[in-house]
VODREN-726225 format. One record per residue (C-alpha): x, y, z; residue in three letters; residue number from 1. Coordinates in Angstrom, 2 decimals. Each point is the difference from the previous one (the first is absolute). Layout:
N
+---------+---------+---------+------+-----+
|      c1 |      c2 |      c3 | rest |  nr |
+---------+---------+---------+------+-----+
|       X |       Y |       Z |  ala | NUM |
...
+---------+---------+---------+------+-----+
***
This chain:
418
+---------+---------+---------+------+-----+
|      c1 |      c2 |      c3 | rest |  nr |
+---------+---------+---------+------+-----+
|   48.17 |   -8.73 |  -11.35 |  met |   1 |
|    0.74 |    0.34 |   -3.70 |  thr |   2 |
|   -1.39 |    2.74 |   -2.17 |  asp |   3 |
|   -2.35 |   -2.33 |   -1.96 |  ala |   4 |
|   -1.32 |   -1.41 |    3.17 |  ala |   5 |
|   -0.41 |    3.60 |    1.20 |  ala |   6 |
|   -1.96 |    1.14 |   -2.88 |  thr |   7 |
|   -1.99 |   -3.22 |    0.09 |  arg |   8 |
|   -0.89 |    0.79 |    3.54 |  leu |   9 |
|   -0.80 |    3.65 |   -1.11 |  lys |  10 |
|   -2.53 |   -1.06 |   -2.80 |  lys |  11 |
|   -1.70 |   -2.57 |    2.14 |  arg |  12 |
|   -0.67 |    3.12 |    2.74 |  his |  13 |
|   -1.30 |    2.07 |   -2.85 |  ala |  14 |
|   -2.17 |   -2.50 |   -1.28 |  ala |  15 |
|   -1.47 |   -0.58 |    3.85 |  glu |  16 |
|   -0.61 |    3.93 |    0.16 |  thr |  17 |
|   -1.85 |    0.01 |   -3.14 |  arg |  18 |
|   -2.09 |   -3.19 |    0.98 |  phe |  19 |
|   -0.94 |    1.61 |    3.42 |  arg |  20 |
|   -0.89 |    3.49 |   -2.09 |  met |  21 |
|   -2.01 |   -1.67 |   -2.09 |  tyr |  22 |
|   -1.93 |   -1.78 |    2.53 |  gly |  23 |
|   -0.66 |    3.42 |    1.63 |  arg |  24 |
|   -0.72 |    1.46 |   -3.38 |  val |  25 |
|   -2.72 |   -2.83 |   -0.41 |  ala |  26 |
|   -1.42 |    0.17 |    3.34 |  ile |  27 |
|   -0.37 |    3.88 |   -0.29 |  ile |  28 |
|   -1.79 |   -0.47 |   -3.65 |  val |  29 |
|   -2.03 |   -2.57 |    1.87 |  ala |  30 |
|   -1.13 |    2.15 |    2.59 |  leu |  31 |
|   -0.48 |    3.11 |   -1.93 |  ser |  32 |
|   -2.67 |   -1.64 |   -2.23 |  phe |  33 |
|   -1.75 |   -1.52 |    3.01 |  leu |  34 |
|    0.16 |    3.51 |    1.64 |  val |  35 |
|   -1.64 |    1.30 |   -3.48 |  leu |  36 |
|   -2.73 |   -2.52 |   -0.26 |  leu |  37 |
|   -0.94 |    0.51 |    3.70 |  leu |  38 |
|    0.08 |    3.53 |   -0.07 |  gly |  39 |
|   -2.10 |    0.30 |   -3.30 |  arg |  40 |
|   -2.53 |   -2.33 |    1.24 |  ile |  41 |
|   -0.07 |    1.98 |    3.20 |  gly |  42 |
|   -0.13 |    3.34 |   -1.41 |  met |  43 |
|   -2.80 |   -1.07 |   -2.39 |  gln |  44 |
|   -2.14 |   -1.64 |    2.90 |  gly |  45 |
|    0.49 |    1.78 |    3.18 |  tyr |  46 |
|   -2.94 |    2.34 |   -1.14 |  ser |  47 |
|   -2.41 |   -3.12 |    0.31 |  thr |  48 |
|    0.24 |   -0.15 |    3.60 |  phe |  49 |
|   -1.41 |    3.47 |    0.26 |  thr |  50 |
|   -3.53 |    0.79 |   -1.31 |  thr |  51 |
|   -2.11 |    3.26 |    0.26 |  his |  52 |
|   -4.05 |   -0.56 |    1.17 |  thr |  53 |
|   -2.73 |    2.46 |    0.01 |  leu |  54 |
|   -2.56 |    0.33 |    2.21 |  ser |  55 |
|   -3.27 |    1.38 |   -0.81 |  leu |  56 |
|   -3.71 |    0.33 |    1.35 |  pro |  57 |
|   -2.67 |   -1.30 |   -2.30 |  val |  58 |
|   -3.57 |    0.35 |    0.02 |  tyr |  59 |
|   -1.85 |   -3.21 |   -0.74 |  leu |  60 |
|   -3.01 |    1.94 |   -1.87 |  asp |  61 |
|   -2.64 |   -2.55 |    0.19 |  pro |  62 |
|   -1.56 |    1.17 |   -3.43 |  ala |  63 |
|    3.43 |   -1.56 |   -1.41 |  arg |  64 |
|    0.01 |   -3.14 |    1.73 |  ile |  65 |
|   -2.20 |   -3.13 |   -0.94 |  asp |  66 |
|   -1.32 |   -1.53 |    3.37 |  arg |  67 |
|   -0.84 |   -2.95 |   -1.78 |  thr |  68 |
|    3.00 |   -0.64 |   -1.87 |  tyr |  69 |
|    3.03 |    1.61 |    1.70 |  leu |  70 |
|    2.93 |   -1.35 |   -2.74 |  glu |  71 |
|   -2.19 |    1.80 |   -2.61 |  gly |  72 |
|    0.74 |    3.74 |    1.43 |  ser |  73 |
|    3.01 |    1.68 |   -1.38 |  asn |  74 |
|    2.02 |    0.92 |    3.10 |  tyr |  75 |
|    2.96 |    1.03 |   -1.85 |  asp |  76 |
|   -2.17 |    3.13 |   -1.00 |  ser |  77 |
|   -0.94 |    0.71 |    3.55 |  leu |  78 |
|    3.58 |    0.15 |    0.86 |  val |  79 |
|    0.71 |    2.30 |   -3.19 |  ala |  80 |
|   -2.75 |    2.35 |    0.90 |  gln |  81 |
|    1.11 |    0.53 |    3.72 |  ala |  82 |
|    3.62 |    0.67 |   -1.06 |  leu |  83 |
|   -1.44 |    2.67 |   -2.48 |  leu |  84 |
|   -1.64 |    1.66 |    2.83 |  lys |  85 |
|    2.84 |   -0.19 |    1.99 |  gln |  86 |
|    2.24 |    1.65 |   -2.68 |  leu |  87 |
|   -2.97 |    2.60 |   -0.63 |  gly |  88 |
|   -0.56 |   -1.41 |   -3.52 |  glu |  89 |
|   -2.99 |   -0.19 |   -2.20 |  thr |  90 |
|   -0.58 |   -2.91 |   -2.59 |  asp |  91 |
|   -1.10 |    0.82 |   -3.39 |  asp |  92 |
|   -2.43 |   -1.33 |   -2.06 |  glu |  93 |
|    2.41 |   -2.66 |   -1.71 |  ser |  94 |
|    1.16 |   -1.03 |    3.12 |  tyr |  95 |
|    3.53 |    0.87 |   -0.94 |  thr |  96 |
|    0.92 |    1.12 |    3.28 |  val |  97 |
|   -1.04 |   -2.77 |    1.87 |  ser |  98 |
|    1.51 |   -2.09 |   -2.10 |  gly |  99 |
|    3.49 |    1.84 |    0.52 |  gln | 100 |
|   -1.12 |   -0.36 |    4.02 |  val | 101 |
|   -0.36 |   -3.56 |   -0.33 |  met | 102 |
|    3.63 |   -0.46 |   -1.48 |  asp | 103 |
|    1.51 |    1.19 |    3.37 |  leu | 104 |
|   -2.08 |   -2.41 |    2.40 |  ile | 105 |
|    0.42 |   -3.68 |    0.26 |  ser | 106 |
|   -3.23 |   -2.14 |   -0.45 |  arg | 107 |
|    0.76 |   -1.49 |    3.23 |  asp | 108 |
|   -1.76 |    2.86 |    1.87 |  leu | 109 |
|   -3.08 |   -0.86 |   -2.25 |  gly | 110 |
|    0.10 |   -3.73 |    1.22 |  phe | 111 |
|    0.64 |    1.06 |    3.70 |  gln | 112 |
|   -3.31 |    1.86 |   -0.25 |  ile | 113 |
|   -1.83 |   -2.93 |   -1.33 |  leu | 114 |
|    1.35 |   -2.25 |    2.66 |  asn | 115 |
|   -0.87 |    2.43 |    2.92 |  arg | 116 |
|   -3.56 |    0.46 |   -1.44 |  ile | 117 |
|   -0.28 |   -3.81 |   -0.34 |  lys | 118 |
|    0.88 |   -0.31 |    3.60 |  ala | 119 |
|   -2.07 |    2.90 |    1.21 |  asp | 120 |
|   -2.87 |    1.09 |   -2.67 |  pro | 121 |
|   -0.93 |    2.92 |    2.35 |  ala | 122 |
|    3.14 |    1.77 |   -0.98 |  leu | 123 |
|   -2.17 |    0.79 |   -3.12 |  ile | 124 |
|   -0.69 |    3.92 |    0.22 |  gly | 125 |
|    2.85 |    0.98 |    2.12 |  arg | 126 |
|    3.38 |    0.95 |   -0.25 |  thr | 127 |
|    2.80 |   -2.33 |    0.50 |  ile | 128 |
|    4.20 |    0.40 |   -0.18 |  thr | 129 |
|    1.83 |   -2.25 |   -2.29 |  val | 130 |
|    3.64 |   -0.48 |   -0.10 |  thr | 131 |
|    1.80 |   -1.55 |   -2.84 |  gly | 132 |
|    2.98 |    0.22 |   -2.47 |  pro | 133 |
|    0.00 |    2.77 |   -2.84 |  val | 134 |
|    0.19 |   -1.41 |   -3.33 |  lys | 135 |
|    3.62 |   -1.32 |   -1.20 |  ala | 136 |
|    0.75 |    2.89 |   -2.25 |  asp | 137 |
|   -0.96 |    2.78 |    2.97 |  ala | 138 |
|    2.09 |   -2.08 |    2.15 |  asp | 139 |
|    2.97 |    0.12 |   -2.58 |  leu | 140 |
|   -0.45 |    3.89 |   -0.09 |  tyr | 141 |
|    0.21 |    0.36 |    4.30 |  tyr | 142 |
|    3.14 |   -2.42 |   -0.50 |  lys | 143 |
|    1.73 |    2.38 |   -2.80 |  gly | 144 |
|   -0.29 |   -2.61 |   -2.61 |  gln | 145 |
|   -2.32 |    1.88 |   -1.75 |  leu | 146 |
|    1.32 |    3.44 |   -0.62 |  lys | 147 |
|   -2.11 |    3.33 |   -0.56 |  arg | 148 |
|    2.71 |    0.96 |   -2.79 |  ser | 149 |
|   -0.52 |   -2.77 |   -2.12 |  thr | 150 |
|   -2.03 |    1.00 |   -2.81 |  asp | 151 |
|   -3.70 |   -0.51 |    0.70 |  gln | 152 |
|   -0.51 |   -2.10 |   -3.35 |  ala | 153 |
|    2.83 |   -2.55 |    1.31 |  asp | 154 |
|   -1.74 |   -0.39 |    3.36 |  arg | 155 |
|   -3.36 |   -1.60 |    1.16 |  lys | 156 |
|   -1.15 |    2.87 |    2.37 |  leu | 157 |
|   -0.55 |    3.27 |   -1.38 |  asn | 158 |
|    1.07 |    3.57 |    1.72 |  asp | 159 |
|   -3.67 |    0.19 |    1.49 |  arg | 160 |
|    0.61 |   -3.42 |    1.54 |  gln | 161 |
|    3.46 |    0.61 |    1.44 |  leu | 162 |
|   -1.57 |    3.60 |    1.46 |  ala | 163 |
|   -2.70 |   -2.20 |    1.76 |  trp | 164 |
|    2.50 |   -2.53 |    1.32 |  leu | 165 |
|    1.89 |    3.05 |    1.34 |  asp | 166 |
|   -3.31 |    1.43 |    1.67 |  arg | 167 |
|   -0.76 |   -3.18 |    1.67 |  leu | 168 |
|    3.79 |   -0.59 |    1.52 |  lys | 169 |
|   -0.08 |    3.55 |    1.31 |  lys | 170 |
|   -3.67 |   -0.66 |    1.52 |  ser | 171 |
|    1.33 |   -3.04 |    1.90 |  gly | 172 |
|   -2.39 |   -2.27 |   -1.92 |  ala | 173 |
|    2.68 |   -1.88 |   -1.42 |  val | 174 |
|    2.76 |   -1.29 |    2.19 |  thr | 175 |
|    2.95 |   -2.38 |   -0.20 |  gly | 176 |
|    0.87 |   -2.80 |    1.73 |  gly | 177 |
|    1.22 |   -3.92 |    0.09 |  phe | 178 |
|   -1.65 |   -2.08 |   -2.83 |  asn | 179 |
|   -1.34 |   -2.74 |    2.31 |  val | 180 |
|   -2.38 |   -1.13 |   -2.85 |  gly | 181 |
|    3.23 |   -0.91 |   -2.20 |  phe | 182 |
|    0.38 |   -2.80 |    2.52 |  phe | 183 |
|   -3.72 |   -0.61 |    0.92 |  thr | 184 |
|   -1.73 |   -0.08 |   -3.28 |  his | 185 |
|    0.08 |   -2.56 |   -2.88 |  gly | 186 |
|    0.65 |    0.94 |   -3.65 |  asp | 187 |
|   -2.19 |    2.67 |   -1.73 |  ser | 188 |
|   -0.66 |    1.35 |   -3.56 |  thr | 189 |
|    0.35 |    3.46 |    2.25 |  glu | 190 |
|    3.72 |    0.67 |    0.54 |  pro | 191 |
|   -0.68 |    1.66 |    3.24 |  glu | 192 |
|   -2.15 |   -2.81 |    1.36 |  gln | 193 |
|    2.67 |   -2.61 |   -1.10 |  ala | 194 |
|    1.91 |   -2.00 |    2.79 |  gly | 195 |
|    1.83 |   -3.10 |    0.46 |  ile | 196 |
|   -1.60 |   -1.67 |    2.74 |  leu | 197 |
|   -1.63 |   -2.50 |   -2.62 |  gly | 198 |
|    3.20 |   -0.53 |   -1.49 |  ala | 199 |
|    2.15 |   -0.87 |    3.67 |  ile | 200 |
|   -2.98 |   -2.04 |    0.88 |  val | 201 |
|    0.35 |   -2.13 |   -3.20 |  gly | 202 |
|    3.90 |   -0.07 |    0.38 |  ser | 203 |
|   -0.28 |   -1.34 |    3.27 |  ala | 204 |
|   -2.58 |   -2.75 |   -1.08 |  met | 205 |
|    2.14 |   -1.09 |   -3.06 |  met | 206 |
|    3.11 |    0.07 |    2.31 |  leu | 207 |
|   -1.89 |   -2.59 |    2.62 |  leu | 208 |
|   -1.04 |   -2.33 |   -2.68 |  val | 209 |
|    3.79 |    0.57 |   -1.54 |  thr | 210 |
|    1.21 |   -0.96 |    3.84 |  ala | 211 |
|   -2.08 |   -2.69 |    0.51 |  leu | 212 |
|    0.79 |   -2.08 |   -3.18 |  ile | 213 |
|    3.75 |    1.15 |   -0.52 |  ala | 214 |
|    1.21 |   -0.49 |    3.32 |  val | 215 |
|   -1.20 |   -3.18 |    0.97 |  pro | 216 |
|    0.90 |   -1.66 |   -3.47 |  met | 217 |
|    3.36 |    1.82 |    0.10 |  gly | 218 |
|    1.17 |   -1.15 |    2.93 |  val | 219 |
|   -1.09 |   -3.71 |    0.05 |  leu | 220 |
|    1.50 |   -0.02 |   -3.57 |  ala | 221 |
|    3.34 |    1.36 |    1.24 |  ala | 222 |
|    0.05 |   -2.45 |    3.30 |  val | 223 |
|   -0.59 |   -3.23 |   -2.43 |  trp | 224 |
|    2.59 |    1.50 |   -2.63 |  leu | 225 |
|    2.87 |    0.50 |    2.88 |  glu | 226 |
|   -0.64 |   -2.69 |    2.50 |  glu | 227 |
|   -2.13 |   -2.63 |   -1.46 |  phe | 228 |
|    0.27 |   -0.21 |   -4.13 |  ala | 229 |
|    2.83 |   -2.60 |   -1.07 |  pro | 230 |
|    2.77 |    1.66 |   -1.86 |  lys | 231 |
|   -0.30 |   -1.10 |   -3.85 |  asn | 232 |
|   -0.75 |    1.35 |   -3.14 |  arg | 233 |
|   -3.85 |    0.69 |    0.37 |  trp | 234 |
|    0.74 |    2.21 |    3.06 |  thr | 235 |
|    2.65 |    1.74 |   -2.15 |  asp | 236 |
|   -2.16 |    0.89 |   -2.38 |  val | 237 |
|   -2.68 |    1.22 |    2.51 |  ile | 238 |
|    2.44 |    2.28 |    1.64 |  glu | 239 |
|    0.98 |    1.61 |   -3.35 |  val | 240 |
|   -3.58 |    0.24 |   -1.05 |  asn | 241 |
|   -0.65 |    2.21 |    3.46 |  ile | 242 |
|    2.90 |    2.20 |   -0.62 |  asn | 243 |
|   -1.37 |    0.64 |   -3.61 |  asn | 244 |
|   -3.21 |    0.68 |    1.19 |  leu | 245 |
|    1.13 |    2.76 |    2.45 |  ala | 246 |
|    1.35 |    1.82 |   -2.96 |  ala | 247 |
|   -3.20 |   -0.46 |   -2.36 |  val | 248 |
|   -1.31 |    3.37 |   -0.87 |  pro | 249 |
|   -3.37 |    0.79 |    2.36 |  ser | 250 |
|   -2.07 |    0.16 |   -3.48 |  ile | 251 |
|    0.59 |   -3.61 |   -0.83 |  val | 252 |
|   -1.93 |   -0.71 |    3.59 |  tyr | 253 |
|   -3.03 |    2.12 |   -1.01 |  gly | 254 |
|   -0.10 |   -2.00 |   -3.52 |  leu | 255 |
|    0.02 |   -3.18 |    2.28 |  leu | 256 |
|   -2.64 |    1.13 |    2.36 |  gly | 257 |
|   -2.07 |    1.17 |   -2.97 |  leu | 258 |
|    0.31 |   -3.32 |   -1.66 |  ala | 259 |
|   -0.13 |   -2.09 |    3.02 |  val | 260 |
|   -1.99 |    1.37 |    2.85 |  phe | 261 |
|   -2.76 |    2.13 |   -2.04 |  ile | 262 |
|   -0.33 |   -2.11 |   -3.10 |  asn | 263 |
|    0.66 |   -3.33 |    1.29 |  trp | 264 |
|   -1.25 |    0.17 |    3.58 |  phe | 265 |
|   -2.38 |    2.57 |   -0.79 |  gly | 266 |
|    1.47 |    2.35 |    2.81 |  ala | 267 |
|   -1.84 |    3.52 |    0.22 |  pro | 268 |
|    1.70 |    3.01 |   -2.00 |  arg | 269 |
|    1.53 |    2.65 |    1.84 |  gly | 270 |
|   -0.89 |   -1.52 |    3.33 |  ala | 271 |
|    2.68 |   -0.12 |    3.20 |  pro | 272 |
|    0.02 |   -3.54 |   -0.14 |  leu | 273 |
|    1.12 |   -0.42 |   -3.66 |  thr | 274 |
|    2.45 |    2.52 |    0.41 |  gly | 275 |
|    1.50 |   -1.35 |    3.29 |  gly | 276 |
|    0.25 |   -3.49 |   -1.60 |  met | 277 |
|    1.84 |    1.77 |   -3.07 |  val | 278 |
|    2.44 |    1.68 |    2.39 |  leu | 279 |
|    0.34 |   -3.04 |    2.28 |  ala | 280 |
|    1.25 |   -1.81 |   -3.43 |  leu | 281 |
|    2.56 |    2.92 |   -0.32 |  met | 282 |
|    1.14 |   -0.20 |    3.64 |  ala | 283 |
|    0.20 |   -3.63 |    0.39 |  leu | 284 |
|    3.64 |   -0.17 |   -1.49 |  pro | 285 |
|    1.06 |    2.62 |    2.02 |  thr | 286 |
|   -1.26 |   -1.51 |    3.57 |  val | 287 |
|    1.66 |   -3.10 |   -1.07 |  ile | 288 |
|    3.36 |    1.21 |   -0.66 |  ile | 289 |
|   -0.20 |    2.09 |    3.34 |  ala | 290 |
|   -0.92 |   -2.93 |    2.00 |  thr | 291 |
|    2.81 |   -2.14 |   -1.25 |  arg | 292 |
|    2.32 |    2.56 |    0.37 |  ser | 293 |
|   -1.10 |    0.43 |    3.80 |  ala | 294 |
|    0.06 |   -4.05 |    0.34 |  leu | 295 |
|    3.33 |   -0.27 |   -1.74 |  lys | 296 |
|    1.42 |    2.67 |    3.05 |  ala | 297 |
|   -1.03 |   -2.41 |    2.63 |  val | 298 |
|    2.94 |   -1.61 |    1.16 |  pro | 299 |
|    0.13 |   -4.14 |   -0.51 |  pro | 300 |
|    0.92 |   -0.03 |    3.81 |  ser | 301 |
|   -3.82 |    0.97 |    0.88 |  ile | 302 |
|   -1.17 |   -3.13 |   -2.25 |  arg | 303 |
|    3.00 |   -2.29 |    1.32 |  glu | 304 |
|   -1.33 |    0.91 |    3.78 |  ala | 305 |
|   -3.87 |   -0.55 |   -0.70 |  ala | 306 |
|    0.50 |   -3.50 |   -1.69 |  leu | 307 |
|    2.48 |   -0.68 |    2.71 |  gly | 308 |
|   -2.45 |    0.18 |    2.77 |  val | 309 |
|   -2.54 |   -2.23 |   -1.95 |  gly | 310 |
|   -1.77 |    2.54 |   -1.91 |  ala | 311 |
|   -1.31 |   -1.27 |   -3.52 |  ser | 312 |
|    0.88 |    1.93 |   -2.89 |  arg | 313 |
|   -3.34 |    1.58 |   -0.80 |  thr | 314 |
|    0.18 |    1.34 |    3.99 |  gln | 315 |
|    3.29 |    1.34 |   -0.55 |  thr | 316 |
|   -0.69 |    1.83 |   -3.20 |  val | 317 |
|   -3.53 |    1.49 |    1.53 |  phe | 318 |
|    1.23 |    0.21 |    3.72 |  his | 319 |
|    3.47 |    1.15 |   -0.17 |  his | 320 |
|    0.96 |    1.09 |   -3.44 |  val | 321 |
|   -2.64 |    1.97 |   -1.33 |  leu | 322 |
|   -0.52 |    1.99 |    3.29 |  pro | 323 |
|    3.54 |    1.17 |   -0.53 |  gln | 324 |
|   -0.24 |    0.86 |   -3.53 |  ala | 325 |
|   -3.34 |    1.89 |    0.84 |  met | 326 |
|    1.42 |    3.29 |    0.08 |  pro | 327 |
|    1.25 |   -0.17 |   -3.70 |  gly | 328 |
|   -3.07 |   -1.90 |   -1.32 |  val | 329 |
|   -1.83 |    3.33 |    1.15 |  met | 330 |
|    2.29 |    2.24 |   -1.28 |  thr | 331 |
|   -0.21 |   -1.55 |   -3.48 |  gly | 332 |
|   -3.97 |   -0.60 |    0.35 |  thr | 333 |
|   -0.20 |    4.25 |    0.59 |  ile | 334 |
|    2.37 |    0.85 |   -2.60 |  leu | 335 |
|   -2.04 |   -2.20 |   -2.54 |  ser | 336 |
|   -3.24 |    1.42 |    1.25 |  leu | 337 |
|    1.52 |    3.38 |   -0.42 |  ala | 338 |
|    0.77 |   -0.63 |   -3.59 |  his | 339 |
|   -3.72 |   -1.06 |   -0.97 |  ala | 340 |
|   -1.36 |    3.00 |    1.55 |  leu | 341 |
|    1.59 |    2.06 |   -2.52 |  gly | 342 |
|   -0.79 |   -2.35 |   -2.96 |  glu | 343 |
|   -2.34 |    1.45 |   -2.67 |  thr | 344 |
|    0.16 |   -2.06 |   -3.06 |  ala | 345 |
|   -1.25 |   -3.26 |    0.98 |  pro | 346 |
|   -3.06 |    1.53 |    1.59 |  leu | 347 |
|   -0.67 |    2.00 |   -3.08 |  leu | 348 |
|   -0.02 |   -2.92 |   -2.12 |  met | 349 |
|   -2.85 |   -1.82 |    2.30 |  ile | 350 |
|   -2.02 |    3.15 |   -0.42 |  gly | 351 |
|    0.57 |    1.84 |    3.31 |  met | 352 |
|   -0.38 |    3.21 |   -1.79 |  ile | 353 |
|   -3.66 |    0.61 |    0.44 |  ala | 354 |
|   -1.50 |    2.98 |    1.77 |  phe | 355 |
|   -0.89 |   -0.64 |    3.63 |  asn | 356 |
|   -1.30 |    2.54 |    1.81 |  pro | 357 |
|   -0.92 |   -1.58 |    3.20 |  gly | 358 |
|    2.01 |   -2.34 |    2.43 |  leu | 359 |
|    0.50 |   -3.72 |   -1.06 |  pro | 360 |
|   -3.14 |   -2.14 |    1.05 |  glu | 361 |
|    1.73 |   -3.28 |   -0.04 |  ser | 362 |
|    3.23 |   -1.86 |   -1.03 |  phe | 363 |
|   -1.90 |   -0.97 |   -3.44 |  thr | 364 |
|   -1.70 |    3.45 |   -0.72 |  gly | 365 |
|    1.72 |    2.57 |   -2.01 |  ser | 366 |
|    2.80 |    2.11 |    1.86 |  ala | 367 |
|    2.75 |    2.41 |   -0.93 |  ser | 368 |
|    3.54 |    0.07 |    1.41 |  val | 369 |
|    2.69 |    2.71 |    0.39 |  leu | 370 |
|    2.16 |   -0.53 |   -2.90 |  pro | 371 |
|   -3.13 |   -0.32 |   -2.12 |  val | 372 |
|   -1.47 |    3.07 |    1.48 |  gln | 373 |
|    3.06 |    1.98 |   -0.85 |  val | 374 |
|   -0.01 |   -1.44 |   -3.88 |  phe | 375 |
|   -3.90 |    1.05 |   -0.17 |  ile | 376 |
|    0.53 |    3.69 |    1.71 |  trp | 377 |
|    3.26 |    0.60 |   -2.39 |  glu | 378 |
|   -2.27 |   -0.54 |   -3.12 |  asn | 379 |
|   -2.87 |    1.65 |    1.28 |  ala | 380 |
|   -0.45 |    3.45 |   -2.20 |  ser | 381 |
|   -0.80 |    2.50 |    3.07 |  glu | 382 |
|    3.23 |    1.62 |    1.26 |  arg | 383 |
|   -0.84 |   -0.38 |    3.53 |  ala | 384 |
|    0.17 |   -3.73 |   -0.33 |  phe | 385 |
|    3.63 |    0.23 |   -0.32 |  his | 386 |
|    0.78 |    1.64 |    3.03 |  glu | 387 |
|   -2.06 |   -2.94 |    1.63 |  arg | 388 |
|    2.22 |   -2.47 |   -2.18 |  thr | 389 |
|    3.18 |    1.20 |    1.54 |  ala | 390 |
|   -1.53 |    0.01 |    3.54 |  ala | 391 |
|   -1.07 |   -3.49 |   -0.42 |  ala | 392 |
|    3.25 |   -1.01 |   -1.01 |  ile | 393 |
|    1.66 |    1.57 |    2.98 |  val | 394 |
|   -2.63 |   -1.86 |    2.26 |  val | 395 |
|    1.27 |   -3.46 |   -2.02 |  leu | 396 |
|    3.73 |    1.07 |    0.56 |  leu | 397 |
|   -1.02 |    0.39 |    3.55 |  val | 398 |
|   -1.73 |   -3.57 |    0.46 |  phe | 399 |
|    3.19 |   -1.40 |   -1.78 |  met | 400 |
|    2.39 |    1.56 |    2.00 |  ile | 401 |
|   -1.76 |   -0.80 |    3.15 |  ala | 402 |
|   -0.04 |   -3.58 |   -0.93 |  met | 403 |
|    3.83 |   -0.08 |   -1.38 |  asn | 404 |
|    0.99 |    1.58 |    3.75 |  ala | 405 |
|   -2.22 |   -2.49 |    1.76 |  ala | 406 |
|    2.10 |   -2.49 |   -2.04 |  ala | 407 |
|    3.60 |    1.48 |    0.96 |  val | 408 |
|   -1.19 |    0.25 |    3.53 |  ile | 409 |
|   -1.20 |   -3.68 |    0.37 |  leu | 410 |
|    3.26 |   -0.87 |   -1.55 |  arg | 411 |
|    2.25 |    1.75 |    2.33 |  arg | 412 |
|   -2.34 |   -0.61 |    3.20 |  arg | 413 |
|   -0.31 |   -3.65 |   -0.28 |  phe | 414 |
|    2.67 |   -1.32 |   -2.39 |  glu | 415 |
|    2.56 |   -2.01 |    1.92 |  arg | 416 |
|    3.74 |   -0.30 |   -0.85 |  arg | 417 |
|    1.37 |   -3.35 |    0.24 |  trp | 418 |
+---------+---------+---------+------+-----+
***
């Protein structure tokens, strides 16, 4: 080997070494940002999955409860007086002390008393025990996110209130545990009562509409384009536009849904039906492209064998080719639905940002979804909503990872090598 050839070979090996190094550095940087992102979200949101509850005996004073109009009684005041009694405190004439106590207890306790009296009016005049979450700021104090070392003017709870919380925790009246309510409650203006059940149900309803529209239409369109459509200029234009639609920003689909479905067809704003139709438009190009790729992967011998034994072209496609391509079709479908699950911009455009404290009542009623719930909570002023934002992101990521994992499992288990 000549010296010139050896020099060129050495340079080529050095270039290959640098290329491999650049690849490793790119992977390390990407993984570092991923770990940083997930770690930041996890550290901020993990505390949401624990909460502190207060168990308190409350005397249902007949003199303070209007039997003719139960909803008009101040049950929060009854709870506050019961807590004052347990703390050994007395209220002043300006009710300042009871007001400070009410800043520590959730209004859920008062609603519990009202519901129990409605179910059994005989409870009036007796002492019952109610259990519910403490106020969000009190919960943050127990979790160490609201610190006593902070200047009193810079925190919502004063030193006296923190001393009360310490006494309640020491006496066993307040206990910590898993936050079941986060998964069983809908949204609320009170952070300690806010949950994601309504958003999960709304997301499920919306994805069902998306799947019912996008999957049949996408699969049939792909079958026609791949198996039946003539190869001419018009089909080339259709194929190019389908590929272009897959790259269109999602907010454009939101504008399209606002103009067509809401302003033209009169679809309800902020409903799972409307959101599902908008996301179906967005998912349709992905389903078509994935289905066409799966159909192309089926070898021509399958088609030739079916036609050779007398099957029609339609029978060949739907009885033989499409079943063989179904694993790829399902993989593309699940991935497109997972992508739709995380979309926020098009849903904001169609008004899916209203406050919804309960579960969606129908496909045409108002509903919230997980990405929009994250958006709403992050813009809330209360600090406790911010940790719930991170927790909702964790739940959303779990759903998306599960759907992507299902797509990978389906592909590896059912995919055929030809």
